[in-house]
C-alpha positions in Angstrom: -35.7 46.8 -15.5 -32.7 48.1 -13.6 -32.4 51.9 -13.5 -29.2 53.6 -14.5 -27.5 55.1 -11.4 -27.0 58.8 -11.5 -23.4 59.9 -11.7 -21.7 61.5 -8.7 -20.2 64.9 -9.5 -18.2 66.9 -7.0 -19.2 70.3 -8.2 -17.3 72.2 -5.5 -14.0 70.4 -6.3 -14.5 70.9 -10.1 -15.7 74.6 -9.6 -12.6 76.2 -11.3 -13.1 74.0 -14.3 -16.8 74.7 -14.5 -16.4 78.4 -14.1 -14.2 78.7 -17.1 -16.4 76.5 -19.3 -19.5 78.3 -18.1 -18.0 81.6 -19.0 -17.1 80.2 -22.4 -20.7 79.2 -23.0 -22.0 82.6 -21.9 -19.5 84.1 -24.4 -21.0 82.1 -27.2 -24.4 83.5 -26.2 -23.0 87.0 -26.2 -21.8 86.5 -29.8 -25.2 85.2 -30.8 -27.4 87.8 -29.2 -25.5 91.0 -28.2 -25.1 93.9 -30.7 -21.6 94.0 -32.3 -20.7 97.3 -30.7 -21.4 95.9 -27.2 -19.7 92.5 -27.5 -16.1 93.5 -26.6 -17.3 95.5 -23.6 -19.0 92.3 -22.3 -16.4 89.8 -23.3 -13.4 91.4 -21.7 -14.7 91.7 -18.1 -16.4 88.3 -18.4 -13.2 86.6 -19.5 -11.0 88.3 -16.9 -13.5 87.8 -14.1 -14.0 84.1 -14.9 -10.2 83.4 -14.9 -9.7 85.4 -11.7 -12.7 83.6 -10.1 -11.4 80.2 -11.1 -8.0 81.0 -9.7 -9.6 82.2 -6.4 -11.5 78.9 -6.2 -8.2 77.0 -6.6 -6.7 79.1 -3.8 -9.7 78.4 -1.6 -9.3 74.7 -2.0 -5.6 74.8 -1.3 -5.8 77.2 1.7 -8.6 75.3 3.3 -6.9 72.0 2.8 -9.7 70.7 0.7 -7.4 68.8 -1.7 -9.3 65.5 -2.5 -7.7 62.2 -1.6 -9.3 60.3 -4.5 -10.3 61.1 -8.1 -13.6 62.9 -8.6 -16.4 62.8 -11.2 -16.7 59.0 -11.1 -12.9 58.6 -11.2 -12.5 60.6 -14.4 -10.6 63.7 -13.0 -7.7 63.7 -10.5 -7.8 67.0 -8.6 -4.7 66.3 -6.6 -1.9 68.6 -5.5 0.0 68.7 -8.9 -3.3 69.3 -10.8 -4.2 72.2 -8.5 -0.7 73.7 -8.9 -0.9 73.4 -12.7 -4.4 74.8 -12.7 -3.2 77.9 -10.8 -0.3 78.4 -13.2 -2.5 78.0 -16.3 -5.1 80.5 -14.9 -2.4 83.1 -14.1 -0.8 82.7 -17.5 -4.1 82.8 -19.3 -5.2 86.0 -17.4 -2.0 87.9 -18.4 -2.4 86.6 -22.0 -5.9 87.9 -22.2 -4.5 91.4 -21.3 -2.3 91.1 -24.3 -5.2 89.8 -26.5 -7.2 92.9 -25.4 -4.6 95.2 -27.0 -5.9 96.5 -30.3 -4.4 95.5 -33.6 -3.5 91.8 -33.2 -6.6 90.2 -34.8 -8.1 90.4 -38.2 -11.3 92.4 -38.6 -12.9 89.8 -40.9 -11.6 86.3 -41.2 -13.9 85.5 -44.0 -12.5 88.3 -46.2 -9.8 87.5 -48.7 -6.4 88.9 -47.5 -5.8 92.4 -49.1 -9.3 92.6 -50.6 -11.6 95.6 -50.4 -13.9 93.8 -48.0 -11.0 93.4 -45.5 -10.0 97.1 -45.9 -13.7 98.1 -45.3 -13.8 95.9 -42.1 -10.6 97.4 -40.8 -11.8 101.0 -41.5 -15.0 100.3 -39.7 -13.0 99.2 -36.6 -14.3 95.7 -36.6 -12.6 92.9 -34.8 -13.1 89.2 -33.9 -14.7 89.3 -30.5 -15.3 85.6 -30.6 -11.6 85.4 -29.8 -12.6 85.6 -26.1 -14.9 82.6 -25.8 -12.4 80.6 -28.0 -9.7 81.4 -25.5 -11.9 80.3 -22.6 -12.6 77.0 -24.3 -8.9 76.5 -24.9 -8.1 77.3 -21.3 -10.8 74.9 -20.1 -9.2 72.2 -22.2 -5.8 73.1 -20.7 -7.3 72.6 -17.2 -8.9 69.3 -18.0 -6.0 67.8 -20.0 -3.4 67.4 -17.2 -6.0 66.4 -14.5 -7.6 63.6 -16.5 -7.5 60.3 -14.7 -8.4 58.2 -17.7 -7.3 58.3 -21.3 -10.8 59.1 -22.8 -11.2 62.2 -20.5 -7.6 63.1 -21.5 -8.5 62.9 -25.2 -11.6 65.1 -24.6 -9.3 67.7 -22.8 -6.8 67.5 -25.7 -9.4 68.3 -28.3 -11.2 71.0 -26.3 -7.8 72.6 -25.9 -6.6 72.2 -29.4 -9.6 73.0 -31.6 -9.9 76.7 -30.5 -6.2 77.2 -30.9 -6.3 75.9 -34.5 -8.8 78.8 -35.3 -7.0 81.4 -33.2 -3.7 80.8 -35.0 -5.2 82.0 -38.3 -6.6 85.3 -37.1 -3.5 87.6 -37.3 -4.3 91.0 -38.6 -1.0 91.4 -40.4 0.6 88.8 -42.7 -2.7 87.1 -43.1 -1.6 84.4 -45.5 1.3 83.4 -43.2 -1.2 83.2 -40.3 -3.6 81.1 -42.3 -0.8 78.8 -43.4 0.3 78.3 -39.8 -3.3 77.5 -38.8 -3.7 74.9 -41.5 -0.3 73.3 -40.6 -1.2 73.2 -36.9 -4.6 71.7 -37.7 -3.4 69.0 -40.0 -0.4 67.9 -37.8 -2.5 68.3 -34.7 -5.2 66.1 -36.1 -2.6 63.4 -36.9 -1.3 63.6 -33.4 -4.8 63.3 -31.9 -5.4 60.3 -34.1 -2.3 58.6 -32.8 -3.4 59.3 -29.3 -6.8 57.9 -29.8 -5.6 54.8 -31.7 -3.1 54.2 -28.9 -5.9 54.5 -26.3 -7.9 51.9 -28.2 -4.9 49.5 -28.3 -4.1 50.0 -24.6 -7.8 49.3 -23.8 -7.5 46.1 -25.7 -4.7 45.0 -23.5 -5.9 46.3 -20.1 -9.6 46.2 -20.5 -9.8 49.7 -19.0 -8.8 53.3 -19.9 -8.2 54.3 -16.3 -4.6 55.2 -15.7 -4.2 53.3 -12.4 -6.1 50.4 -14.0 -3.6 50.3 -16.9 -0.7 50.3 -14.4 -2.2 47.4 -12.4 -2.9 45.4 -15.6 0.8 45.8 -16.6 1.9 44.7 -13.1 -0.2 41.5 -13.5 1.1 40.7 -16.9 3.9 38.2 -17.1 5.2 39.4 -20.5 5.1 42.5 -22.6 2.2 42.3 -25.0 3.0 43.7 -28.5 -0.4 45.5 -28.6 0.4 47.2 -25.4 3.8 48.4 -26.6 2.4 49.7 -29.9 -0.4 51.4 -28.0 2.0 53.1 -25.6 4.2 54.2 -28.5 1.2 55.8 -30.2 0.2 57.5 -27.0 3.7 58.9 -26.6 3.6 60.3 -30.1 0.4 62.2 -29.3 1.7 63.6 -26.1 5.3 64.5 -27.3 3.8 66.4 -30.2 1.9 68.7 -27.9 5.0 69.6 -25.9 7.0 70.0 -29.2 9.6 67.4 -28.4 11.9 66.2 -31.3 11.3 64.6 -33.7 7.7 65.9 -33.4 8.7 69.5 -33.2 8.4 70.7 -36.8 5.1 72.5 -36.3 6.3 74.9 -33.5 8.4 77.4 -35.5 5.9 77.8 -38.3 2.9 78.1 -35.9 4.6 80.4 -33.5 5.7 82.7 -36.3 2.3 82.9 -38.1 -0.1 83.1 -35.1 -1.0 86.4 -33.5 1.7 87.0 -30.9 -0.7 87.0 -27.9 -1.9 83.5 -29.0 1.7 82.5 -29.5 2.3 83.6 -25.9 -0.7 81.5 -24.7 0.5 78.4 -26.6 4.1 78.8 -25.5 3.1 79.0 -21.9 -0.3 77.5 -21.0 -0.3 74.8 -23.6 3.2 73.6 -22.6 2.2 73.5 -18.9 -0.9 71.6 -19.6 0.8 69.1 -22.0 3.7 68.5 -19.6 1.1 67.8 -16.9 -0.5 65.2 -19.1 2.9 63.6 -19.9 3.5 63.3 -16.1 0.0 61.8 -15.6 0.4 59.2 -18.3 4.1 58.2 -17.7 4.1 58.3 -13.9 0.6 57.1 -13.1 -0.4 55.0 -16.1 3.0 53.5 -17.0 4.7 53.5 -13.6 5.2 49.7 -13.8 6.8 49.9 -17.2 9.4 52.7 -16.5 12.3 50.4 -17.3 10.9 50.2 -20.9 10.0 53.8 -21.6 12.9 55.6 -19.7 15.5 54.7 -22.4 13.2 56.0 -25.1 12.5 59.3 -23.2 16.2 59.6 -22.6 16.8 59.7 -26.3 13.9 62.0 -27.0 15.1 64.4 -24.2 18.6 64.5 -25.5 17.5 64.9 -29.1 15.1 67.7 -28.2 17.6 69.7 -26.2 20.2 69.4 -29.0 17.8 70.2 -31.9 16.2 73.1 -30.1 19.5 74.7 -29.1 21.4 74.2 -32.4 18.6 75.1 -34.8 17.9 78.3 -32.8 21.3 79.6 -33.7 20.4 79.6 -37.4 17.2 81.6 -37.0 16.8 85.2 -38.2 13.2 85.7 -37.1 12.6 86.5 -33.4 9.5 84.4 -32.9 11.1 81.4 -34.7 14.1 81.7 -32.4 11.8 81.7 -29.3 10.0 78.7 -30.8 13.2 76.7 -31.0 14.1 77.9 -27.5 10.7 76.5 -26.4 11.7 73.1 -28.0 14.9 73.1 -26.0 13.1 73.8 -22.8 10.7 70.9 -23.5 13.8 68.8 -23.5 15.0 70.2 -20.2 11.6 69.3 -18.7 11.8 65.7 -20.1 15.0 65.4 -18.1 12.8 65.8 -15.0 10.3 63.2 -16.3 13.2 60.7 -16.5 14.0 61.2 -12.8 11.2 58.8 -11.6 13.3 55.9 -10.4 13.5 55.4 -6.6 11.4 56.1 -3.6 8.2 58.1 -3.4 10.2 60.9 -1.8 12.6 61.0 -4.7 9.8 61.1 -7.1 8.2 64.0 -5.2 11.5 65.9 -5.5 11.5 65.4 -9.2 7.9 66.4 -9.5 8.6 69.5 -7.4 11.4 70.5 -9.8 9.2 70.1 -12.9 6.3 72.1 -11.4 8.7 74.9 -10.4 10.2 74.9 -13.9 6.8 75.1 -15.6 5.7 78.1 -13.4 8.8 80.2 -13.9 9.3 79.4 -17.5 5.7 80.1 -18.4 5.6 83.6 -16.9 9.0 84.6 -18.5 7.7 83.4 -21.9 4.6 85.6 -21.7 6.8 88.6 -20.8 9.1 88.0 -23.7 6.3 87.8 -26.3 4.7 90.9 -24.8 7.9 92.8 -25.6 7.8 91.4 -29.2 4.4 92.9 -29.7 5.8 96.4 -29.1 8.6 96.4 -31.7 6.8 97.2 -35.0 7.4 98.0 -38.6 4.8 99.6 -40.9 3.7 96.1 -41.9 3.3 94.8 -38.4 5.7 93.4 -35.8 9.4 93.7 -36.6 10.2 90.0 -36.7 13.6 89.9 -38.4 16.5 90.1 -36.0 18.3 92.7 -38.1 15.4 95.1 -37.3 16.3 94.8 -33.6 19.8 96.2 -34.1 20.4 99.1 -31.8 17.2 98.7 -30.0 19.0 99.3 -26.7 19.8 102.9 -27.9 16.3 103.6 -29.2 14.4 102.1 -26.3 16.8 101.2 -23.5 14.2 100.2 -20.9 12.3 97.8 -23.3 15.6 96.3 -24.6 16.9 95.8 -21.1 13.7 94.0 -20.0 13.9 91.7 -23.0 17.6 91.1 -22.4 16.7 90.0 -18.8 14.1 87.6 -20.1 16.6 86.1 -22.5 19.1 85.7 -19.6 16.4 83.9 -17.6 15.8 81.5 -20.6 19.6 80.9 -20.7 19.6 80.0 -17.0 21.9 82.8 -15.8 22.2 82.9 -11.9 19.9 85.4 -10.1 17.1 84.7 -12.5 14.2 82.2 -12.1 15.5 80.2 -15.1 18.7 79.3 -13.3 16.9 77.7 -10.4 14.5 76.0 -12.7 17.3 74.2 -14.6 19.2 73.5 -11.4 16.2 71.9 -9.8 15.6 69.6 -12.8 19.2 68.6 -13.3 19.7 68.0 -9.5 16.6 65.8 -9.4 17.9 63.8 -12.4 21.4 63.3 -10.8 19.8 62.2 -7.5 17.6 59.8 -9.3 20.6 58.3 -11.0 22.3 57.5 -7.7 19.4 55.4 -6.4 20.4 51.7 -5.7 19.4 49.3 -8.4 18.9 52.0 -11.1 20.5 50.5 -14.2 20.4 54.0 -15.9 22.3 55.8 -13.2 25.3 56.5 -15.5 22.9 57.4 -18.3 21.2 60.0 -16.1 24.5 61.7 -15.5 25.1 61.7 -19.2 21.7 63.2 -19.9 22.5 66.0 -17.5 25.8 66.6 -19.3 23.9 66.9 -22.6 21.5 69.3 -20.9 24.4 71.5 -19.6 26.0 71.5 -23.1 22.7 72.4 -24.7 22.2 75.2 -22.2 25.7 76.6 -23.1 24.8 76.5 -26.8 21.5 78.2 -26.1 23.2 80.9 -24.2 25.1 81.8 -27.4 22.0 82.8 -29.4 20.4 84.6 -26.4 23.6 86.6 -25.9 23.8 87.2 -29.7 20.4 89.0 -29.5 21.6 91.1 -26.5 24.8 92.1 -28.3 22.7 93.0 -31.4 20.4 95.3 -29.3 23.1 97.1 -27.3 26.3 97.0 -29.4 25.0 97.7 -32.9 24.0 101.0 -34.4 20.3 101.5 -35.0 19.2 101.8 -38.6 17.8 105.1 -39.8 14.6 103.4 -40.8 14.5 101.2 -37.7 11.3 99.9 -36.2 9.0 102.0 -34.1 8.2 101.3 -30.5 4.5 101.1 -30.0 2.9 103.0 -27.1 1.9 100.1 -24.9 -1.5 99.7 -23.4 -2.0 99.5 -19.7 -2.6 95.7 -20.1 0.7 95.2 -22.0 2.6 97.3 -19.4 1.0 95.2 -16.6 2.0 91.9 -18.3 5.6 93.0 -18.8 5.8 94.4 -15.3 4.4 91.2 -13.6 6.6 88.9 -15.7 9.7 90.9 -14.8 8.8 91.1 -11.1 8.2 87.3 -11.0 11.4 86.5 -12.9 13.5 88.7 -10.6 11.7 87.8 -7.4 11.9 84.1 -7.9 15.5 84.4 -9.0 16.3 86.1 -5.6 13.9 84.1 -3.4 13.1 80.8 -5.1 11.9 79.2 -1.9 8.5 81.0 -2.2 7.5 79.0 -5.3 9.6 75.9 -4.4 7.7 75.5 -1.2 4.3 75.6 -2.9 5.5 73.2 -5.6 6.9 70.9 -2.9 3.5 70.7 -1.1 1.8 70.0 -4.3 4.2 67.3 -5.4 3.5 65.1 -2.3 -0.1 64.4 -3.2 0.0 62.9 -6.7 -2.7 60.3 -7.1 -1.1 57.0 -8.0 -4.3 55.0 -7.5 
């Protein structure tokens, strides 16, 4: 009887991933055995230290030049340059989001209690809080790390679920507006379950065609095929639905405004930054590595999705009167801008590296600006919670000029105004798309220029609603019963300060991040 060979696991290479998952498991044990009054004092340093330690391990691998030249964990995980860059970005974003989560008042004291009941009032009076938020966040972050680094579709599905399931729970734990929060959680769960089912069914159909779930294996099977198999095309369509849902691309975007509005704002910040970075990394992994031999088929579809996403996100944001919903539609528009970079894959390996560098740079600068914007939102409060309606922000520049000025700068970065990081992010993506369209033999060259025109027009439309908020804050009179500005905790101050410094610093010296992104982009595993 033949013995089953033991798997080969490169623990050193996978150490950042293992540290985060290990801390999450320890957090579950803390919930099970530690007294309630001690749990938060254990969870907070454990969570922050694990994220910092994982980031340090990523830096050690990069600085020592220990970037693997082949997939690890029996070919299941691709820890290449782009994966390490995305890991670093996700860990930084998660660290600052945990500082926001640590601020008191965001999460319900007892999720099992009926909203507005005596049990809930008793739990709030006792100062209770959901400390299991911290291990749930760590599990979600672990999934975010695994999702974009997966080298086969089954590992990617595992990463998708590990990332998504904790977020479904976290979205329903808002202390204020409990019913809205629970509704958002249920919508996210149901629609997310459908998207996961699409992804898994697509994986099964692709396996039926290729005989493997390995991304390079699928690419090679398509290269050997003389004709397009209907099963393959349907499977790829289902995979695309699952992935495009996670980045909030139109027409799979309807969940974003409701979920962003209902979730606790620190969790919204984590989803708007970390989840988007992870999901876009997975999109790149599937479309560039797994479907590289079929780009003449999927590029026209992604062209339409990118154009529709930019237009829908920009136009519908104008109609919003709630600040978090407006930022949600802004996130949808930015997903469209990122898809422009995904389109720029035709040409030489060097051209593809330029496109990948632009996408990685965009993800890094957009993510940190997003966290800073949501951190500001947490400080503008009414008696019933955060002041979400835009009318409540009127005259904020006169009541709290520093806070309003910081928020205005973040909005200008979203709009892509020069001397902000957002300008260089959009410029890099659009320039890569135009350069890709000029490659010899690219039948979509003119279409790429048209897509960039759509992106520029969408950016101009988006600038309108960003400037509208700025005008409302600085050129309107504050209401007599206007919102209060909460005294920020040290964590919230640190988050806003770091986000502002990065947004300004990268806007003035983009070469610092572009150089790192360029080095990472030249080591994408194709095989």
